[in-house]
C-alpha positions, -999 to 999 in steps of 0.1 A, spaced: -604 288 155 -627 281 125 -599 268 103 -611 232 102 -604 226 65 -568 239 68 -563 218 99 -575 186 81 -554 194 50 -523 199 72 -529 167 91 -534 148 58 -501 161 44 -484 153 77 -497 117 79 -495 110 42 -521 110 15 -528 73 19 -535 75 56 -570 76 71 -571 106 94 -608 106 103 -604 90 137 -575 114 146 -595 144 134 -625 134 156 -602 130 186 -586 164 181 -620 181 176 -633 164 208 -602 175 228 -605 211 216 -642 211 224 -636 199 259 -609 224 266 -630 252 253 -657 243 278 -634 249 307 -645 280 325 -623 305 340 -625 313 377 -637 348 384 -624 368 413 -658 367 430 -657 329 430 -628 330 454 -653 334 482 -664 298 477 -647 273 500 -634 250 473 -613 279 458 -607 299 489 -593 272 512 -564 259 490 -554 295 481 -554 306 517 -533 276 527 -507 285 500 -507 322 509 -505 314 546 -475 291 541 -458 318 520 -464 344 548 -451 320 574 -420 314 553 -412 351 551 -420 357 588 -398 328 599 -367 350 601 -347 332 575 -340 364 556 -325 381 586 -304 351 594 -291 348 558 -286 386 553 -267 390 585 -250 356 586 -215 372 583 -223 395 612 -237 366 632 -206 346 626 -183 375 635 -202 380 667 -198 342 674 -161 345 671 -156 329 637 -125 345 621 -135 339 585 -171 349 585 -174 352 547 -162 316 542 -187 304 569 -215 323 550 -205 306 518 -206 272 536 -241 280 549 -252 287 513 -237 254 501 -254 236 530 -287 253 521 -284 240 485 -277 205 496 -305 205 521 -330 218 495 -319 189 472 -325 164 500 -360 180 505 -369 174 469 -362 138 474 -380 136 508 -411 155 499 -429 127 481 -416 100 505 -426 116 538 -453 140 528 -456 178 529 -473 181 563 -447 161 582 -418 180 565 -434 213 574 -439 203 611 -403 189 613 -390 220 596 -408 245 619 -398 226 650 -362 224 639 -361 261 631 -376 269 665 -352 247 684 -322 260 664 -331 297 670 -336 289 707 -301 275 708 -287 306 691 -305 329 715 -294 311 746 -258 309 734 -257 346 727 -274 354 760 -250 333 781 -221 347 760 -229 382 772 -222 371 808 -189 352 802 -155 367 799 -138 368 765 -108 348 777 -128 318 790 -131 285 771 -169 287 775 -169 319 754 -155 300 724 -177 270 730 -208 293 730 -196 308 697 -194 273 681 -229 264 696 -244 296 680 -229 287 646 -243 252 649 -277 267 657 -275 290 627 -266 261 604 -293 239 620 -319 267 613 -308 269 576 -310 231 572 -344 230 589 -357 258 567 -343 242 535 -359 208 544 -395 221 546 -405 257 550 -383 269 522 -394 248 492 -428 234 502 -448 266 501 -437 272 465 -447 236 457 -481 241 473 -487 273 454 -478 256 421 -504 229 429 -532 254 436 -542 256 399 -542 218 397 -565 218 427 -588 242 409 -588 220 378 -598 188 396 -624 206 418 -642 221 388 -643 189 368 
């Protein structure tokens, strides 16, 4: 910022008056010069494929995350558990939240070992299968009598499906879009240099 003499004086005091700071001063000046050369990306440049493609992948994953239905399942989990026949639906909802935290922790460990794409595929497939189980269980439950043992078994199956959906979401579609979006600026940095 035009304060080169103050910078060199401060560095000399920091390193000691006997130290030779000329090499370090040149390295710092070179570093500052290279960072000031970095250009910013203008909004019009987003039309170029090297900027547009990673950004659209990140935005698409975030849209898919929100359209997956996880918010409806989590917001209405107490109601779902009540309809499934669970007597303590609030405790079950707390359990689902704890399972979600644990599954997200496992996902942070798995993401670098297995890869983002595989986790997203497994997560989406698991969510689809789990919601299909919940839908079938509630559909069949509508045709069975309340007193039958099948009615209570279908309630347990629907709870297992909800828990499976939350685990599947937490393993991939929950954390990975945010990870991808945090890497988009890094992609810009490596593409431009």
